[in-house]
N, C-alpha and C positions, 0 to 999 in steps of 0.2 A: 504494500500500500504506500501511496505517496506521502500521506501525512495522517495525523491523528487529531480528532476533534473531540473535546469534552463538552457535554451539555450541562450547564450549572444554573443555579437559581434557587430561590426560596421554594418551600414546599407548595405543591398543587398549582404550579404554573404550566404544566404540560410537558415536562422533560421526557418522561417515559413514552408519551404519545408521539412526540417528535422522533424519539429513538426508534420506535416501531415503524414509523413512516419511512425513515431513512434506511433502516435495516431491511425493509420489505416484508417483514414477518412480525406477528404479534408475539414477541419474545418476552418483553417486560410486562409485569402485571400493572394494570391501570385501574384506578378506582377513584371515586370522588373524595375519599378520605385522604387528608394530607399525610404525607410521610410514608407512603406505601413502599417506595424504594429505599433500601438501606445499604446494600452492597453495590459496588460499582461493577458494571457489566460492559464487556468489550465485544464488538461484533463488526464484521465488514459492512460498509454502507455504500449506497449508490444514490447519487443525486444527478440525474440526467447522465452526462458524460464524466462526472467526477467519481472517482473510486478512492475511498479512504476508510480508516477505522473510526468508529464512533464509540464514545464512552458515555453510558448512562450513569448518573450519580445521584446520591441522596440529596434531598432538599437542605439547603444551608440554613442552620438555625444558630442563634446566639445562645450558647449554653456552656456550662462548665465542662472542661476537657474530660473529666472522669465519668460524666453521665453518658447515657446511650446516645443522645443527640450530639454531644461533643465528640464521641468516637465516630459517629457518622460523618461529622464535619471533617475530621482528620482524613477519612477515606476520600472525601471529595477534594481536599487539598492535595492529596497524593495523585489523584486523577488529573488535576490542573497541572501539577509539576511534570507529569509524564506525557502531556499533550503538546501539540504544535500550535493549536488554535483553540480558543474558548468561545463557545456559543452561549452567551449570557441571556437567559430567558426572563422576560417580565410578563405579567398579565396585563394586557391592554385594557381589559374591562375595569380593573380596579386601580390602574395607574401605579405610580411609584409609591412604595411604602418605606418606612425607616429601615427595614431589613434589606430592601433592595439597595439603598444607599450604602449601608454597612458593607455588604458583600461586593458591591461594585468597587469599593476601595481595595478589598482583598484581591479581586481579580486584577485590578490595575497594578498592584504591587508585584504580582507574579511576572510581569513583563512580557506576557504572551500576546500575540495578536488577538483581538476581541471583536466579535460580531454581536451587536446588540439586537436581539430578536424579540419583537413584540407579538406574543402568541395570543390566540383567541381574538384576532382582529376582525373576525366576521361578525362579532356581536354589535348590537346597536349601541352607539355612544362610545365605541372603543377608540375612535380617532383622538379624542382628548387625552386618554390615558397613554396612547402611543406617543403623542407629542411631548408628554411629560418626560419621556425617556431621554430627551436631549439633556435634562438636568444632571444625568449621571456622568456626563463627560466621556462616554464611550463611543461617540460617533452617532451616525444617523440610525434610528431604529428601523428594522426591516419588518414590516407587518406580514404575518403569516397566520394560517390556521392549520395547526398540525393535525387536527382531527379530520378536517375536510380536504387537506392537501392544497390549500390556496397559498399563493405567494412564494412557492418554491423556486420559480425562476429568479426572483429578486434575491432569494437566499443564496442561490448558486453564484450570482454575480458578486455578492458581498464576500463570500468565502474566497473566490478567486482573487479579489482585490486585496484581501487580508494576507493570504499566504503566497501570493505571486502566481502569475499565469504559468510560468515554467514548471513550478512544482505541482500546482493543482492539476494540470493537464498532462503530467508525465505518464507515459504508458508503462504498465507493469510488464515485466518479462513473464511469459507464459511458462509455468512449471508443469511438466508432464505428470498426469495423475494416473497411478496404477489402477487397473480394474480389479478392485477388491470385491469379494462376494458380500452381498448384503446380509444383514442378520437374518438367520433362518433360511438362507437360500439353499436350494438343493445342489448336490454335487453329482458329477457323473459317476455312474456305476462302473468303475474300472478297478482292475486288480493292482495297478501301480499306484500305491498310496503316496501322495506328495508329503514331504517332510513338513513339520510345523514351522511356519514362517515367523521368525522372531524380530523382523525389522518393520513390520506393518504397524501403523498407529493403533492404539487401543483406547477404548472408552470405558471409564470406570465411574460409577455413581456411588456416593456415600449416603446411606439412608439410615433412619432410626427414629426413636421417639425424641420429643423436644429435650434439649439440654443433655444429649448423650455425648456431645463433643465432636460433632461432624465438622464444623468450621475450624475448630482448633486442630483437628487431625490434618486437614488440608493445609492450613497455615504452617504447621510443623514440617510437613513434607516439602512445601515450597521454600521453607526457611525465610518467610517474610509475612508481614501482617497484611495479607491480601484480602482476607474476609473478616467481616465484623464479628467479634466474639465478646462474651461477657457472661456474668452469672445469671442474667435474666433468661428465662426460657422463651423460645419462639422468636429469637432475633432474626434469623434468616427467613425471608419470605420468597424471593425469587430463587429459581434454580440457576445457580451461577456456574458457568463452565470456565475452566482455567487450563491453559496449555502448559505442559510440564514434560520433563525428560528424565527418565530413570535408567541408569546404566545403558545409555545410548538408545533407549526405546522411547519413541514419542507417545505421550499419553495425554488424553483430555479428561480432566477430573471434573465431576459434577457435584457441587454442594447442593443439598436439597433442604427444604423446610421440614421441621420435625412433624411426624405424623401421629396425631392423637387418635383415640378411638372415635369412630364415626359418630357415635351418639353425643360426643362432647363438642364436635365441630359445628358451631351454630353460625358464626359470622361469615358473611360472604367472602371477605378477604382471606380468611383461613381456608375456606373451601377452594379458592383460586390457587393458594399456595400449595395445598396438597395435590391438586390436579396437575400443577406444574411439576411437582416432584414425581408423580406417576409417569408423566411424559419422559422425564429424565431416565427413569428405570427402563422404560420400553426402548429408549435410544441407546442405552448402555450395553456393553458386552459382559462386563463383570460388575456385580453389585456387592459392595461391602456393607453389611448390616451391623451397625454399632450397637452393642448391648452395654448398658451401665452395669459394670461388674459388682457394684454395691447393691443393686436391686435387679438382678438379671431374670430373664425368662418371665417377664410380665406377659399377660395375654396379648398385648399389642405387639410385643417383640415377635411372638410366634406368628401373628397375623401378617406382619410385614415380611417375615422370611417366607411364609407361604405364598404371599403375593409375588415375590421375586421368582419362586419356583414355578408358579403357574404361568408367569410371563416367559419362562424358558431361559432365564439368564443364569450365568455362572454365579454361584453364591460363595461368599467368604464371610465368616463371622468374626468380628473383633470385640473382645471383652475389654472395654475401655475403663479408664480410671483404676488400672491395676496397681498404681502406686499407693492407693488408699487401702489395700487389702493387707490384713495382718498375717493370715495363714495361707500364702499363695499356693503351695503345693497341694494341700488338701482340697482347697476350693477349686483348683484347676481340674483335679480328677473328678470332682462332683459335677462341675459344669460340662465336661466332655461326656460324662455318662448321661446327663440330662439332654444334651444335644442329640445323642444317638437315639434316645428314647422318645423325645418330643418331636423330632424331625426325621421320621423313618423314611420319608419319600426321597431324601437325599443322604442316604447312609454314607458315612465317611466324609461328610462336609468338613472342610478345614476351618478350625476355630483357633484363633491366636490371641493370647493376652497381650494388651498393649497399654501404653500411657500416652495419649495424644499430647498432653501438656509437657511431659519430659522427653518425649521421643523414644521411649523404651519400647522395643519390640517392633518398630516400624519396618525394619529390614525384613524380619520374618513375615510380617503382614504382606509386604510386596512380593516376597517369594511365593507365598500362598496364592496371591492374586495371579501371578504368572503361571503357576501350576494349574490353577482352576481354569484359566483361559486356554491352556494347552489341552486339557481334558475335554473342555467344551467344544474344541475344534477337532477332536479325535475322529479318525475314520478307520474302520475295520473292513478288510476285504471280505467278499462274499464266500470265498473258499474257506477262510479261517472260521467264519461264522457257522457254516454248515457242518464243518468237521466238529466244531464244538457242540452244535445242536444234536448231531448223531450220538455223541457220548451222553448228553443230557437225557435224550429220549430213552436210551438204553438203561440209564440209571433210574430215571423217574419219568415214565411216560404220562401223558395227560389222562385224566380219569374218564371213565365211561359215564355218559349222560343218557338217561332213559334207556339203558341197556345197550347203547351203541358207543363204541370206542371213538374218541376224537382223534383225527389224524393230522399231523403237522407235516407239510410237504417240504418247505424250505424257509430260510430266514435271510434277509438282506438289509443292509443299511441304505436308506434312501436320502438322508440329509445329515448335515452337521449343524452345530450352533443353535440348539443343542442336538446331540445325537438322536436320530430318529430311525426306527426299524419297522419293517413290515414282515409279519408272519403269515405265510400262506397256509391255511388250514381248512378242514371241513367244518361246517357249522360254526363260524366264528361267534355268532350270537349266543351259543351254548357254552363257550369256553369260560370256566370259572375265573373270577378276578384273582383268586388266590394263586392259580397257576400262572397267570400273566405276571403277577408280582414275583413269583419264583424265577421266571425267565429273566425279568429285569434285574433282580438281585444277582443272579448268576452272571449276567453280562457285566454288571458293575464290578463284581469280584474278579472274574477270570480275565477281563480285558482292561483292568486297572482304570476304572472310571469312577473314582470316589467323588461324592458330593455334587455331581452334576445332574440336572433333570434329564431323564431318559424317556423319550416318547416311543410307545409301541402300538402299532395298529394291526389288528387282525383282519385278514382279507381272505375271502373264499376264492379258489382258483376258477378261472373262466371255464364254463361247461358249454361246449359247442352244441350240445343236444338239448340244452335247457329250453323249455317252451314248445318243443316239438311234440306233436301227437304221436303216441306209441303206435307203431305199425304192426299189424297182425301178420 
């Protein structure tokens, strides 16, 4: 990208709405309640022929540094420092407020090029408020409507004038993109199984109950205060993605809002936050579910883990706040026994004790993530599967139903991410669920697929004579 633009201003002036407009997608949560955005979000943006990175920031508020509003302000100041141009938004309907004047001084002291944007200019009587913008000393206000897409040509001209035509219109070099399989995409049924690719980017989402330490974990991995943290529960609202690299592997980390029990989620904003977190889970390849080790295995913890399994994502469990545990060895044995007992559908799932605050155990957590991702992508040849199936049937054949023995013809893997298998058998609707679980557990054990969801479909072989009248 040629340059980076940060959108700043006081709460509820339309920063996230403009961010979504320039990003071309509804990424940031938008609501009438002031202060929805808390963390800064970065995304590629497009404004006609301009290509740049856009940063959505929290609303600037005059508050003590130790308070939540003060920590949000420090995140916004970091965004201003890391940008090349600042888009300072004001509300044209309400005109200039004392907070606008205070934060205009803050932006001016940063020494970055500034474009003053008067949003909500489509409203009746907004012209007077827009003209008040001259008092800030940041140049001519650009009237726009982020919600309706009005005034964007004028915004384009103002950005070009601020950063310079040569930089604003510079063409990016095209980087060839490898054709990577999509999540859940089928693979060809071939005997030559390709080796696990360790160079392709990976998407990891961190989920859990409120105040489990998700943002703290990502900050410790990044070794910077990238995400807003604190003792208050429910700080994170948007699902924030951050690019990272671990041992040469490119990774996109997703921080998500804490997920409470559905019965307790009443406010519209929290519903939007949880829905945004669920989208992050569906987009991810590996999901790290953080349990609070001081109060583990709450009902909501198990429901979140079950959600990840039903979505077919690779699962890793992190027992966070391990630095607060007095008897770690005894508790770890108990937690692993409970994991096997309470999550039988992913037997052998990797569970790692960590401390997001001190950084203890994070290397082991990432090793577990890499292993889970490799298992999630595993492919077994049809020949190996059917040799295994022959031995299984000889040892434990399927039961007889209504006096007729069920017959299994063959077994093949039809997809990866997660592994999916098709069993060709007679009367698939009569096959007991217990025998299907027996086959799945056998595959998991004999082909080293611990902790990953395994899909198994029973299918009757094609009968060319089905439907024909019997000839005498």
